[in-house]
N, CA, C, O and CB atoms as a CASP TS submission, in Angstrom:
PFRMAT TS
TARGET T0000
AUTHOR 0000-0000-0000
METHOD Language model
MODEL 1
PARENT N/A
ATOM      1  N   MET     1       0.576  -1.326  -0.104  1.00  0.00           N
ATOM      2  CA  MET     1      -0.084  -0.003  -0.029  1.00  0.00           C
ATOM      3  C   MET     1       0.610   1.137  -0.212  1.00  0.00           C
ATOM      4  O   MET     1       1.827   0.955  -0.243  1.00  0.00           O
ATOM      5  CB  MET     1      -0.645   0.172   1.086  1.00  0.00           C
ATOM      6  N   VAL     2       0.205   2.388  -0.358  1.00  0.00           N
ATOM      7  CA  VAL     2       1.207   3.711  -0.758  1.00  0.00           C
ATOM      8  C   VAL     2       0.235   4.703  -0.099  1.00  0.00           C
ATOM      9  O   VAL     2      -0.861   4.284   0.272  1.00  0.00           O
ATOM     10  CB  VAL     2       1.563   4.084  -2.669  1.00  0.00           C
ATOM     11  N   LEU     3       0.518   5.795   0.044  1.00  0.00           N
ATOM     12  CA  LEU     3      -0.057   7.032   0.701  1.00  0.00           C
ATOM     13  C   LEU     3      -0.361   8.014  -0.573  1.00  0.00           C
ATOM     14  O   LEU     3       0.640   8.307  -1.227  1.00  0.00           O
ATOM     15  CB  LEU     3       1.074   7.747   1.874  1.00  0.00           C
ATOM     16  N   VAL     4      -1.620   8.566  -1.019  1.00  0.00           N
ATOM     17  CA  VAL     4      -1.555   9.417  -2.122  1.00  0.00           C
ATOM     18  C   VAL     4      -2.694  10.614  -1.745  1.00  0.00           C
ATOM     19  O   VAL     4      -3.801  10.462  -1.230  1.00  0.00           O
ATOM     20  CB  VAL     4      -1.859   8.536  -3.562  1.00  0.00           C
ATOM     21  N   THR     5      -2.033  11.849  -2.184  1.00  0.00           N
ATOM     22  CA  THR     5      -2.988  12.670  -1.614  1.00  0.00           C
ATOM     23  C   THR     5      -3.583  13.275  -2.962  1.00  0.00           C
ATOM     24  O   THR     5      -2.963  13.553  -3.988  1.00  0.00           O
ATOM     25  CB  THR     5      -2.363  13.756  -0.510  1.00  0.00           C
ATOM     26  N   VAL     6      -5.130  13.429  -2.662  1.00  0.00           N
ATOM     27  CA  VAL     6      -6.016  13.743  -3.576  1.00  0.00           C
ATOM     28  C   VAL     6      -6.795  15.050  -3.319  1.00  0.00           C
ATOM     29  O   VAL     6      -6.783  15.624  -2.230  1.00  0.00           O
ATOM     30  CB  VAL     6      -6.842  12.667  -3.702  1.00  0.00           C
ATOM     31  N   GLN     7      -7.408  15.437  -4.301  1.00  0.00           N
ATOM     32  CA  GLN     7      -8.445  16.816  -4.227  1.00  0.00           C
ATOM     33  C   GLN     7      -9.659  16.421  -4.421  1.00  0.00           C
ATOM     34  O   GLN     7     -10.093  15.831  -5.410  1.00  0.00           O
ATOM     35  CB  GLN     7      -8.238  17.982  -5.293  1.00  0.00           C
ATOM     36  N   LEU     8     -10.212  16.740  -3.491  1.00  0.00           N
ATOM     37  CA  LEU     8     -12.137  16.122  -3.294  1.00  0.00           C
ATOM     38  C   LEU     8     -12.711  17.520  -2.979  1.00  0.00           C
ATOM     39  O   LEU     8     -12.125  18.538  -2.609  1.00  0.00           O
ATOM     40  CB  LEU     8     -12.647  14.727  -1.577  1.00  0.00           C
ATOM     41  N   PRO     9     -14.041  17.288  -3.232  1.00  0.00           N
ATOM     42  CA  PRO     9     -15.021  18.242  -2.573  1.00  0.00           C
ATOM     43  C   PRO     9     -14.914  18.410  -1.155  1.00  0.00           C
ATOM     44  O   PRO     9     -15.033  17.366  -0.514  1.00  0.00           O
ATOM     45  CB  PRO     9     -16.359  17.841  -2.810  1.00  0.00           C
ATOM     46  N   PRO    10     -14.697  19.572  -0.434  1.00  0.00           N
ATOM     47  CA  PRO    10     -14.725  19.835   0.930  1.00  0.00           C
ATOM     48  C   PRO    10     -15.695  18.635   1.148  1.00  0.00           C
ATOM     49  O   PRO    10     -16.547  18.130   0.417  1.00  0.00           O
ATOM     50  CB  PRO    10     -15.204  21.401   1.419  1.00  0.00           C
ATOM     51  N   GLU    11     -15.244  18.341   2.484  1.00  0.00           N
ATOM     52  CA  GLU    11     -16.139  17.315   3.554  1.00  0.00           C
ATOM     53  C   GLU    11     -16.581  16.018   2.659  1.00  0.00           C
ATOM     54  O   GLU    11     -17.624  15.365   2.647  1.00  0.00           O
ATOM     55  CB  GLU    11     -17.752  18.175   4.235  1.00  0.00           C
ATOM     56  N   ALA    12     -15.344  15.909   1.901  1.00  0.00           N
ATOM     57  CA  ALA    12     -15.761  14.225   1.218  1.00  0.00           C
ATOM     58  C   ALA    12     -15.893  13.347   2.248  1.00  0.00           C
ATOM     59  O   ALA    12     -15.544  13.458   3.424  1.00  0.00           O
ATOM     60  CB  ALA    12     -14.567  13.440   0.190  1.00  0.00           C
ATOM     61  N   THR    13     -16.689  12.053   1.405  1.00  0.00           N
ATOM     62  CA  THR    13     -16.383  10.953   2.302  1.00  0.00           C
ATOM     63  C   THR    13     -15.375  10.084   1.747  1.00  0.00           C
ATOM     64  O   THR    13     -14.664  10.382   0.787  1.00  0.00           O
ATOM     65  CB  THR    13     -17.565  10.172   2.620  1.00  0.00           C
ATOM     66  N   LEU    14     -15.327   8.668   2.582  1.00  0.00           N
ATOM     67  CA  LEU    14     -14.381   7.943   1.787  1.00  0.00           C
ATOM     68  C   LEU    14     -15.400   7.289   0.547  1.00  0.00           C
ATOM     69  O   LEU    14     -14.822   7.236  -0.539  1.00  0.00           O
ATOM     70  CB  LEU    14     -13.514   6.729   2.797  1.00  0.00           C
ATOM     71  N   GLN    15     -16.833   6.781   0.541  1.00  0.00           N
ATOM     72  CA  GLN    15     -17.285   6.343  -0.502  1.00  0.00           C
ATOM     73  C   GLN    15     -17.341   7.022  -1.406  1.00  0.00           C
ATOM     74  O   GLN    15     -16.938   6.579  -2.482  1.00  0.00           O
ATOM     75  CB  GLN    15     -18.156   5.931  -0.413  1.00  0.00           C
ATOM     76  N   GLN    16     -17.886   8.427  -1.316  1.00  0.00           N
ATOM     77  CA  GLN    16     -17.684   9.840  -2.394  1.00  0.00           C
ATOM     78  C   GLN    16     -16.245   9.714  -2.983  1.00  0.00           C
ATOM     79  O   GLN    16     -16.114  10.258  -4.080  1.00  0.00           O
ATOM     80  CB  GLN    16     -17.784  11.547  -1.488  1.00  0.00           C
ATOM     81  N   ALA    17     -15.078   9.068  -2.441  1.00  0.00           N
ATOM     82  CA  ALA    17     -14.031   9.583  -3.051  1.00  0.00           C
ATOM     83  C   ALA    17     -13.121   8.400  -4.027  1.00  0.00           C
ATOM     84  O   ALA    17     -12.191   8.520  -4.824  1.00  0.00           O
ATOM     85  CB  ALA    17     -13.216  10.244  -1.874  1.00  0.00           C
ATOM     86  N   MET    18     -13.912   7.228  -3.510  1.00  0.00           N
ATOM     87  CA  MET    18     -14.067   5.780  -4.254  1.00  0.00           C
ATOM     88  C   MET    18     -14.583   6.156  -5.419  1.00  0.00           C
ATOM     89  O   MET    18     -13.887   6.233  -6.432  1.00  0.00           O
ATOM     90  CB  MET    18     -15.022   4.637  -3.578  1.00  0.00           C
ATOM     91  N   GLN    19     -16.143   6.490  -5.392  1.00  0.00           N
ATOM     92  CA  GLN    19     -16.598   6.403  -6.519  1.00  0.00           C
ATOM     93  C   GLN    19     -16.014   7.724  -7.664  1.00  0.00           C
ATOM     94  O   GLN    19     -15.854   7.502  -8.864  1.00  0.00           O
ATOM     95  CB  GLN    19     -18.099   6.327  -6.219  1.00  0.00           C
ATOM     96  N   GLN    20     -15.796   8.855  -7.125  1.00  0.00           N
ATOM     97  CA  GLN    20     -15.028   9.759  -7.895  1.00  0.00           C
ATOM     98  C   GLN    20     -13.694   9.466  -8.649  1.00  0.00           C
ATOM     99  O   GLN    20     -13.291   9.947  -9.708  1.00  0.00           O
ATOM    100  CB  GLN    20     -14.785  10.692  -7.091  1.00  0.00           C
ATOM    101  N   LEU    21     -12.979   8.328  -7.620  1.00  0.00           N
ATOM    102  CA  LEU    21     -11.775   8.148  -8.416  1.00  0.00           C
ATOM    103  C   LEU    21     -11.479   6.697  -8.997  1.00  0.00           C
ATOM    104  O   LEU    21     -10.391   6.257  -9.369  1.00  0.00           O
ATOM    105  CB  LEU    21     -10.638   8.559  -7.566  1.00  0.00           C
ATOM    106  N   GLY    22     -12.433   6.207  -8.987  1.00  0.00           N
ATOM    107  CA  GLY    22     -12.860   5.215  -9.935  1.00  0.00           C
ATOM    108  C   GLY    22     -11.893   3.886  -8.861  1.00  0.00           C
ATOM    109  O   GLY    22     -10.954   3.215  -9.290  1.00  0.00           O
ATOM    110  N   LEU    23     -12.285   3.836  -7.900  1.00  0.00           N
ATOM    111  CA  LEU    23     -11.355   2.754  -6.771  1.00  0.00           C
ATOM    112  C   LEU    23     -12.332   1.773  -6.425  1.00  0.00           C
ATOM    113  O   LEU    23     -13.464   2.255  -6.374  1.00  0.00           O
ATOM    114  CB  LEU    23     -10.726   3.501  -5.168  1.00  0.00           C
ATOM    115  N   THR    24     -12.246   0.226  -6.104  1.00  0.00           N
ATOM    116  CA  THR    24     -12.987  -0.360  -5.646  1.00  0.00           C
ATOM    117  C   THR    24     -12.008  -0.604  -3.953  1.00  0.00           C
ATOM    118  O   THR    24     -10.870  -0.326  -3.575  1.00  0.00           O
ATOM    119  CB  THR    24     -13.424  -1.554  -6.742  1.00  0.00           C
ATOM    120  N   GLU    25     -13.292  -1.300  -3.296  1.00  0.00           N
ATOM    121  CA  GLU    25     -12.953  -1.429  -2.030  1.00  0.00           C
ATOM    122  C   GLU    25     -11.244  -2.421  -1.925  1.00  0.00           C
ATOM    123  O   GLU    25     -10.306  -2.037  -1.226  1.00  0.00           O
ATOM    124  CB  GLU    25     -14.408  -2.207  -1.301  1.00  0.00           C
ATOM    125  N   ASP    26     -11.220  -3.538  -2.688  1.00  0.00           N
ATOM    126  CA  ASP    26      -9.939  -3.911  -3.062  1.00  0.00           C
ATOM    127  C   ASP    26      -8.791  -3.011  -3.317  1.00  0.00           C
ATOM    128  O   ASP    26      -7.574  -3.165  -3.214  1.00  0.00           O
ATOM    129  CB  ASP    26     -10.083  -4.550  -4.058  1.00  0.00           C
ATOM    130  N   GLU    27      -9.427  -2.179  -3.623  1.00  0.00           N
ATOM    131  CA  GLU    27      -7.769  -1.175  -3.788  1.00  0.00           C
ATOM    132  C   GLU    27      -7.482  -0.085  -2.650  1.00  0.00           C
ATOM    133  O   GLU    27      -6.482   0.630  -2.718  1.00  0.00           O
ATOM    134  CB  GLU    27      -7.753  -0.067  -5.381  1.00  0.00           C
ATOM    135  N   VAL    28      -8.439   0.014  -1.562  1.00  0.00           N
ATOM    136  CA  VAL    28      -8.124   1.276  -0.524  1.00  0.00           C
ATOM    137  C   VAL    28      -8.122   0.319   0.983  1.00  0.00           C
ATOM    138  O   VAL    28      -8.665  -0.759   1.225  1.00  0.00           O
ATOM    139  CB  VAL    28      -9.635   2.786  -0.573  1.00  0.00           C
ATOM    140  N   ASP    29      -7.513   0.960   1.599  1.00  0.00           N
ATOM    141  CA  ASP    29      -7.427   0.467   3.043  1.00  0.00           C
ATOM    142  C   ASP    29      -8.499   1.291   3.795  1.00  0.00           C
ATOM    143  O   ASP    29      -8.244   2.389   4.291  1.00  0.00           O
ATOM    144  CB  ASP    29      -5.891   0.681   3.722  1.00  0.00           C
ATOM    145  N   THR    30      -9.839   0.636   3.857  1.00  0.00           N
ATOM    146  CA  THR    30     -11.151   0.976   4.290  1.00  0.00           C
ATOM    147  C   THR    30     -10.548   1.362   5.694  1.00  0.00           C
ATOM    148  O   THR    30     -10.681   2.566   5.911  1.00  0.00           O
ATOM    149  CB  THR    30     -12.402  -0.264   4.190  1.00  0.00           C
ATOM    150  N   ALA    31      -9.981   0.734   6.610  1.00  0.00           N
ATOM    151  CA  ALA    31      -9.789   0.752   7.597  1.00  0.00           C
ATOM    152  C   ALA    31      -9.242   2.158   7.843  1.00  0.00           C
ATOM    153  O   ALA    31      -9.951   2.969   8.439  1.00  0.00           O
ATOM    154  CB  ALA    31      -9.170  -0.285   7.872  1.00  0.00           C
ATOM    155  N   TYR    32      -7.832   2.541   7.352  1.00  0.00           N
ATOM    156  CA  TYR    32      -6.915   3.477   7.055  1.00  0.00           C
ATOM    157  C   TYR    32      -8.043   4.805   6.891  1.00  0.00           C
ATOM    158  O   TYR    32      -7.666   5.873   7.372  1.00  0.00           O
ATOM    159  CB  TYR    32      -5.924   3.008   5.651  1.00  0.00           C
ATOM    160  N   GLY    33      -9.298   4.767   6.281  1.00  0.00           N
ATOM    161  CA  GLY    33     -10.037   5.745   5.800  1.00  0.00           C
ATOM    162  C   GLY    33      -9.476   7.033   4.685  1.00  0.00           C
ATOM    163  O   GLY    33      -8.629   7.077   3.793  1.00  0.00           O
ATOM    164  N   LEU    34     -10.298   7.857   5.188  1.00  0.00           N
ATOM    165  CA  LEU    34     -10.017   9.083   4.081  1.00  0.00           C
ATOM    166  C   LEU    34      -9.641  10.205   5.147  1.00  0.00           C
ATOM    167  O   LEU    34     -10.458  10.829   5.824  1.00  0.00           O
ATOM    168  CB  LEU    34     -11.546   9.590   2.962  1.00  0.00           C
ATOM    169  N   VAL    35      -8.229  10.351   5.176  1.00  0.00           N
ATOM    170  CA  VAL    35      -7.870  11.569   6.208  1.00  0.00           C
ATOM    171  C   VAL    35      -7.746  12.929   5.033  1.00  0.00           C
ATOM    172  O   VAL    35      -7.431  13.020   3.846  1.00  0.00           O
ATOM    173  CB  VAL    35      -6.081  11.205   7.233  1.00  0.00           C
ATOM    174  N   PRO    36      -8.302  14.130   6.396  1.00  0.00           N
ATOM    175  CA  PRO    36      -8.284  15.372   5.873  1.00  0.00           C
ATOM    176  C   PRO    36      -7.172  15.922   5.919  1.00  0.00           C
ATOM    177  O   PRO    36      -6.592  15.977   7.003  1.00  0.00           O
ATOM    178  CB  PRO    36      -9.077  16.119   6.351  1.00  0.00           C
ATOM    179  N   LEU    37      -6.638  16.424   4.858  1.00  0.00           N
ATOM    180  CA  LEU    37      -5.231  17.343   5.208  1.00  0.00           C
ATOM    181  C   LEU    37      -5.289  18.856   5.220  1.00  0.00           C
ATOM    182  O   LEU    37      -4.605  19.741   5.735  1.00  0.00           O
ATOM    183  CB  LEU    37      -4.099  17.068   4.127  1.00  0.00           C
ATOM    184  N   ASP    38      -6.335  18.815   4.478  1.00  0.00           N
ATOM    185  CA  ASP    38      -6.642  20.581   4.230  1.00  0.00           C
ATOM    186  C   ASP    38      -8.361  20.468   4.143  1.00  0.00           C
ATOM    187  O   ASP    38      -8.898  21.169   3.286  1.00  0.00           O
ATOM    188  CB  ASP    38      -5.780  21.413   2.346  1.00  0.00           C
ATOM    189  N   PRO    39      -8.996  19.835   4.775  1.00  0.00           N
ATOM    190  CA  PRO    39     -10.601  19.939   4.033  1.00  0.00           C
ATOM    191  C   PRO    39     -10.831  21.115   3.446  1.00  0.00           C
ATOM    192  O   PRO    39     -11.448  21.116   2.381  1.00  0.00           O
ATOM    193  CB  PRO    39     -11.861  19.812   5.015  1.00  0.00           C
ATOM    194  N   GLU    40     -10.435  22.195   3.956  1.00  0.00           N
ATOM    195  CA  GLU    40     -10.857  23.550   3.501  1.00  0.00           C
ATOM    196  C   GLU    40     -10.253  23.855   1.724  1.00  0.00           C
ATOM    197  O   GLU    40     -10.715  24.721   0.980  1.00  0.00           O
ATOM    198  CB  GLU    40     -10.102  24.751   4.757  1.00  0.00           C
ATOM    199  N   GLN    41      -9.440  23.147   1.472  1.00  0.00           N
ATOM    200  CA  GLN    41      -8.782  23.077   0.505  1.00  0.00           C
ATOM    201  C   GLN    41      -9.479  21.991  -0.708  1.00  0.00           C
ATOM    202  O   GLN    41      -9.609  22.053  -1.931  1.00  0.00           O
ATOM    203  CB  GLN    41      -7.469  22.767   1.057  1.00  0.00           C
ATOM    204  N   GLY    42      -9.781  21.143   0.185  1.00  0.00           N
ATOM    205  CA  GLY    42     -10.216  19.698  -0.531  1.00  0.00           C
ATOM    206  C   GLY    42      -9.148  18.541  -0.368  1.00  0.00           C
ATOM    207  O   GLY    42      -9.137  17.458  -0.954  1.00  0.00           O
ATOM    208  N   LEU    43      -8.382  18.959   0.433  1.00  0.00           N
ATOM    209  CA  LEU    43      -7.225  18.122  -0.018  1.00  0.00           C
ATOM    210  C   LEU    43      -6.950  16.930   0.879  1.00  0.00           C
ATOM    211  O   LEU    43      -6.427  17.251   1.945  1.00  0.00           O
ATOM    212  CB  LEU    43      -5.966  18.967  -0.088  1.00  0.00           C
ATOM    213  N   TYR    44      -7.182  15.578   0.706  1.00  0.00           N
ATOM    214  CA  TYR    44      -7.049  14.381   1.501  1.00  0.00           C
ATOM    215  C   TYR    44      -6.037  13.341   1.424  1.00  0.00           C
ATOM    216  O   TYR    44      -5.213  13.570   0.538  1.00  0.00           O
ATOM    217  CB  TYR    44      -8.056  13.789   1.370  1.00  0.00           C
ATOM    218  N   ALA    45      -5.831  12.203   2.117  1.00  0.00           N
ATOM    219  CA  ALA    45      -4.811  11.337   2.148  1.00  0.00           C
ATOM    220  C   ALA    45      -5.580   9.990   2.041  1.00  0.00           C
ATOM    221  O   ALA    45      -6.505   9.770   2.824  1.00  0.00           O
ATOM    222  CB  ALA    45      -3.894  11.525   3.411  1.00  0.00           C
ATOM    223  N   LEU    46      -5.265   9.193   1.208  1.00  0.00           N
ATOM    224  CA  LEU    46      -5.903   7.620   0.817  1.00  0.00           C
ATOM    225  C   LEU    46      -4.578   6.865   0.976  1.00  0.00           C
ATOM    226  O   LEU    46      -3.525   7.270   0.483  1.00  0.00           O
ATOM    227  CB  LEU    46      -6.664   7.377  -0.987  1.00  0.00           C
ATOM    228  N   ARG    47      -4.722   5.523   1.838  1.00  0.00           N
ATOM    229  CA  ARG    47      -4.069   4.611   1.557  1.00  0.00           C
ATOM    230  C   ARG    47      -4.597   3.817   0.375  1.00  0.00           C
ATOM    231  O   ARG    47      -5.810   3.607   0.345  1.00  0.00           O
ATOM    232  CB  ARG    47      -3.911   3.985   2.620  1.00  0.00           C
ATOM    233  N   VAL    48      -3.682   3.261  -0.793  1.00  0.00           N
ATOM    234  CA  VAL    48      -4.243   2.501  -1.637  1.00  0.00           C
ATOM    235  C   VAL    48      -3.354   1.666  -1.756  1.00  0.00           C
ATOM    236  O   VAL    48      -2.402   1.531  -0.987  1.00  0.00           O
ATOM    237  CB  VAL    48      -4.686   2.997  -2.718  1.00  0.00           C
ATOM    238  N   THR    49      -3.720   0.645  -3.321  1.00  0.00           N
ATOM    239  CA  THR    49      -2.600  -0.210  -3.477  1.00  0.00           C
ATOM    240  C   THR    49      -1.768   0.702  -4.638  1.00  0.00           C
ATOM    241  O   THR    49      -2.291   1.717  -5.097  1.00  0.00           O
ATOM    242  CB  THR    49      -3.075  -1.871  -3.947  1.00  0.00           C
ATOM    243  N   GLU    50      -0.473   0.267  -5.057  1.00  0.00           N
ATOM    244  CA  GLU    50       0.609   0.862  -5.606  1.00  0.00           C
ATOM    245  C   GLU    50      -0.089   1.137  -6.935  1.00  0.00           C
ATOM    246  O   GLU    50      -0.148   2.292  -7.358  1.00  0.00           O
ATOM    247  CB  GLU    50       1.974  -0.012  -5.614  1.00  0.00           C
ATOM    248  N   ASP    51      -0.646   0.066  -7.641  1.00  0.00           N
ATOM    249  CA  ASP    51      -0.916   0.445  -9.004  1.00  0.00           C
ATOM    250  C   ASP    51      -2.021   1.350  -9.030  1.00  0.00           C
ATOM    251  O   ASP    51      -1.863   2.279  -9.823  1.00  0.00           O
ATOM    252  CB  ASP    51      -1.184  -0.703  -9.867  1.00  0.00           C
ATOM    253  N   ALA    52      -3.480   1.348  -8.165  1.00  0.00           N
ATOM    254  CA  ALA    52      -4.132   2.358  -7.857  1.00  0.00           C
ATOM    255  C   ALA    52      -3.601   3.674  -7.367  1.00  0.00           C
ATOM    256  O   ALA    52      -4.348   4.651  -7.414  1.00  0.00           O
ATOM    257  CB  ALA    52      -4.841   1.940  -7.135  1.00  0.00           C
ATOM    258  N   GLY    53      -2.537   3.775  -6.960  1.00  0.00           N
ATOM    259  CA  GLY    53      -1.716   5.195  -6.489  1.00  0.00           C
ATOM    260  C   GLY    53      -1.261   5.637  -8.092  1.00  0.00           C
ATOM    261  O   GLY    53      -1.716   6.731  -8.426  1.00  0.00           O
ATOM    262  N   HIS    54      -0.422   4.931  -9.130  1.00  0.00           N
ATOM    263  CA  HIS    54      -0.141   5.714 -10.120  1.00  0.00           C
ATOM    264  C   HIS    54      -1.420   6.222 -10.957  1.00  0.00           C
ATOM    265  O   HIS    54      -1.512   7.371 -11.387  1.00  0.00           O
ATOM    266  CB  HIS    54       0.799   5.008 -10.897  1.00  0.00           C
ATOM    267  N   ARG    55      -2.486   5.131 -11.151  1.00  0.00           N
ATOM    268  CA  ARG    55      -3.617   5.732 -11.642  1.00  0.00           C
ATOM    269  C   ARG    55      -3.978   7.106 -11.204  1.00  0.00           C
ATOM    270  O   ARG    55      -4.010   8.064 -11.977  1.00  0.00           O
ATOM    271  CB  ARG    55      -4.611   4.938 -11.379  1.00  0.00           C
ATOM    272  N   VAL    56      -4.297   7.178  -9.709  1.00  0.00           N
ATOM    273  CA  VAL    56      -4.764   8.468  -9.356  1.00  0.00           C
ATOM    274  C   VAL    56      -4.235   9.549  -8.954  1.00  0.00           C
ATOM    275  O   VAL    56      -4.913  10.474  -8.508  1.00  0.00           O
ATOM    276  CB  VAL    56      -5.395   8.399  -8.680  1.00  0.00           C
ATOM    277  N   THR    57      -2.824   9.587  -9.066  1.00  0.00           N
ATOM    278  CA  THR    57      -1.908  10.572  -8.768  1.00  0.00           C
ATOM    279  C   THR    57      -0.905  11.229  -9.993  1.00  0.00           C
ATOM    280  O   THR    57      -0.054  10.503 -10.508  1.00  0.00           O
ATOM    281  CB  THR    57      -1.112   9.948  -7.712  1.00  0.00           C
ATOM    282  N   PRO    58      -1.033  12.351 -10.330  1.00  0.00           N
ATOM    283  CA  PRO    58       0.254  12.585 -10.928  1.00  0.00           C
ATOM    284  C   PRO    58       1.330  11.965 -10.830  1.00  0.00           C
ATOM    285  O   PRO    58       1.423  11.546  -9.676  1.00  0.00           O
ATOM    286  CB  PRO    58       0.605  13.502 -10.709  1.00  0.00           C
ATOM    287  N   ALA    59       2.397  11.620 -11.578  1.00  0.00           N
ATOM    288  CA  ALA    59       3.868  11.687 -11.166  1.00  0.00           C
ATOM    289  C   ALA    59       4.420  12.177 -10.451  1.00  0.00           C
ATOM    290  O   ALA    59       5.172  11.596  -9.669  1.00  0.00           O
ATOM    291  CB  ALA    59       4.495  11.940 -11.716  1.00  0.00           C
ATOM    292  N   ALA    60       4.204  13.580 -10.488  1.00  0.00           N
ATOM    293  CA  ALA    60       4.493  14.650  -9.343  1.00  0.00           C
ATOM    294  C   ALA    60       4.021  14.335  -8.218  1.00  0.00           C
ATOM    295  O   ALA    60       4.887  14.161  -7.359  1.00  0.00           O
ATOM    296  CB  ALA    60       4.001  15.931  -9.543  1.00  0.00           C
ATOM    297  N   GLY    61       2.865  14.182  -7.861  1.00  0.00           N
ATOM    298  CA  GLY    61       2.150  14.328  -6.827  1.00  0.00           C
ATOM    299  C   GLY    61       1.881  12.771  -5.897  1.00  0.00           C
ATOM    300  O   GLY    61       1.109  12.526  -4.970  1.00  0.00           O
ATOM    301  N   GLY    62       2.699  12.070  -6.483  1.00  0.00           N
ATOM    302  CA  GLY    62       2.666  10.685  -5.526  1.00  0.00           C
ATOM    303  C   GLY    62       2.447   9.400  -6.638  1.00  0.00           C
ATOM    304  O   GLY    62       2.475   9.595  -7.854  1.00  0.00           O
ATOM    305  N   PRO    63       2.288   8.436  -6.195  1.00  0.00           N
ATOM    306  CA  PRO    63       2.166   7.954  -4.698  1.00  0.00           C
ATOM    307  C   PRO    63       3.321   7.663  -3.677  1.00  0.00           C
ATOM    308  O   PRO    63       4.464   7.290  -3.946  1.00  0.00           O
ATOM    309  CB  PRO    63       1.506   6.756  -4.745  1.00  0.00           C
ATOM    310  N   PHE    64       2.840   7.884  -2.598  1.00  0.00           N
ATOM    311  CA  PHE    64       4.253   7.869  -1.562  1.00  0.00           C
ATOM    312  C   PHE    64       4.639   6.782  -0.677  1.00  0.00           C
ATOM    313  O   PHE    64       3.727   6.114  -0.190  1.00  0.00           O
ATOM    314  CB  PHE    64       4.197   8.942  -0.560  1.00  0.00           C
ATOM    315  N   SER    65       5.807   6.506  -0.399  1.00  0.00           N
ATOM    316  CA  SER    65       5.747   5.091   0.360  1.00  0.00           C
ATOM    317  C   SER    65       4.752   5.439   1.800  1.00  0.00           C
ATOM    318  O   SER    65       4.174   6.467   2.157  1.00  0.00           O
ATOM    319  CB  SER    65       7.594   4.488   0.845  1.00  0.00           C
ATOM    320  N   ASP    66       4.867   4.058   2.413  1.00  0.00           N
ATOM    321  CA  ASP    66       4.118   4.130   3.649  1.00  0.00           C
ATOM    322  C   ASP    66       4.928   3.205   4.009  1.00  0.00           C
ATOM    323  O   ASP    66       4.923   2.051   3.581  1.00  0.00           O
ATOM    324  CB  ASP    66       2.572   3.930   3.786  1.00  0.00           C
ATOM    325  N   PRO    67       5.740   3.712   4.897  1.00  0.00           N
ATOM    326  CA  PRO    67       6.834   2.418   5.828  1.00  0.00           C
ATOM    327  C   PRO    67       6.355   2.406   7.223  1.00  0.00           C
ATOM    328  O   PRO    67       5.901   3.387   7.810  1.00  0.00           O
ATOM    329  CB  PRO    67       8.760   2.839   5.972  1.00  0.00           C
ATOM    330  N   PRO    68       6.526   0.915   7.831  1.00  0.00           N
ATOM    331  CA  PRO    68       5.784   1.030   9.195  1.00  0.00           C
ATOM    332  C   PRO    68       6.620   1.934  10.283  1.00  0.00           C
ATOM    333  O   PRO    68       7.818   2.105  10.056  1.00  0.00           O
ATOM    334  CB  PRO    68       5.555  -0.529   9.829  1.00  0.00           C
ATOM    335  N   ILE    69       6.259   2.294  11.008  1.00  0.00           N
ATOM    336  CA  ILE    69       6.863   3.235  11.922  1.00  0.00           C
ATOM    337  C   ILE    69       7.062   2.339  13.319  1.00  0.00           C
ATOM    338  O   ILE    69       6.209   2.085  14.171  1.00  0.00           O
ATOM    339  CB  ILE    69       5.855   4.638  12.111  1.00  0.00           C
ATOM    340  N   GLU    70       8.508   1.932  13.273  1.00  0.00           N
ATOM    341  CA  GLU    70       9.039   1.347  14.737  1.00  0.00           C
ATOM    342  C   GLU    70       9.469   2.039  15.428  1.00  0.00           C
ATOM    343  O   GLU    70       9.721   3.209  15.142  1.00  0.00           O
ATOM    344  CB  GLU    70       9.933   0.487  14.835  1.00  0.00           C
ATOM    345  N   PRO    71       9.729   1.374  16.818  1.00  0.00           N
ATOM    346  CA  PRO    71      10.608   2.044  17.836  1.00  0.00           C
ATOM    347  C   PRO    71      12.271   1.603  17.294  1.00  0.00           C
ATOM    348  O   PRO    71      12.612   0.502  16.861  1.00  0.00           O
ATOM    349  CB  PRO    71      10.158   1.399  19.583  1.00  0.00           C
ATOM    350  N   TYR    72      13.017   2.658  17.448  1.00  0.00           N
ATOM    351  CA  TYR    72      14.248   2.767  17.426  1.00  0.00           C
ATOM    352  C   TYR    72      14.900   2.673  18.482  1.00  0.00           C
ATOM    353  O   TYR    72      14.730   3.473  19.401  1.00  0.00           O
ATOM    354  CB  TYR    72      14.529   3.647  16.951  1.00  0.00           C
ATOM    355  N   GLY    73      15.860   1.565  18.550  1.00  0.00           N
ATOM    356  CA  GLY    73      16.878   1.346  19.602  1.00  0.00           C
ATOM    357  C   GLY    73      16.344   0.473  20.750  1.00  0.00           C
ATOM    358  O   GLY    73      15.183   0.071  20.830  1.00  0.00           O
ATOM    359  N   PRO    74      17.181   0.265  21.496  1.00  0.00           N
ATOM    360  CA  PRO    74      16.613  -0.675  22.796  1.00  0.00           C
ATOM    361  C   PRO    74      15.790  -0.337  23.763  1.00  0.00           C
ATOM    362  O   PRO    74      15.854   0.748  24.341  1.00  0.00           O
ATOM    363  CB  PRO    74      17.522  -1.088  23.575  1.00  0.00           C
ATOM    364  N   PRO    75      14.973  -1.215  24.008  1.00  0.00           N
ATOM    365  CA  PRO    75      13.722  -0.929  25.037  1.00  0.00           C
ATOM    366  C   PRO    75      14.268   0.233  26.287  1.00  0.00           C
ATOM    367  O   PRO    75      15.470   0.138  26.533  1.00  0.00           O
ATOM    368  CB  PRO    75      13.205  -2.633  25.884  1.00  0.00           C
ATOM    369  N   ARG    76      13.730   0.982  26.844  1.00  0.00           N
ATOM    370  CA  ARG    76      13.865   1.678  28.147  1.00  0.00           C
ATOM    371  C   ARG    76      13.411   1.134  29.306  1.00  0.00           C
ATOM    372  O   ARG    76      13.542   1.743  30.367  1.00  0.00           O
ATOM    373  CB  ARG    76      13.304   2.804  28.120  1.00  0.00           C
TER
END
């Protein structure tokens, strides 16, 4: 999965985003959901498959990797 930034109408829902971008439930991490980055400007983040990410974003705008975040160093 990769993260993409998309422009949608303000206050968009995940279902609206999937419909507008032509994505299926198999291509979207529905548990991650639609994350508002700047809702007034209509900017949102989605976690999608890599193939879907290349389809819905221009080359300069993503997709972006989504590495796991893990602790660094020995436990304290």
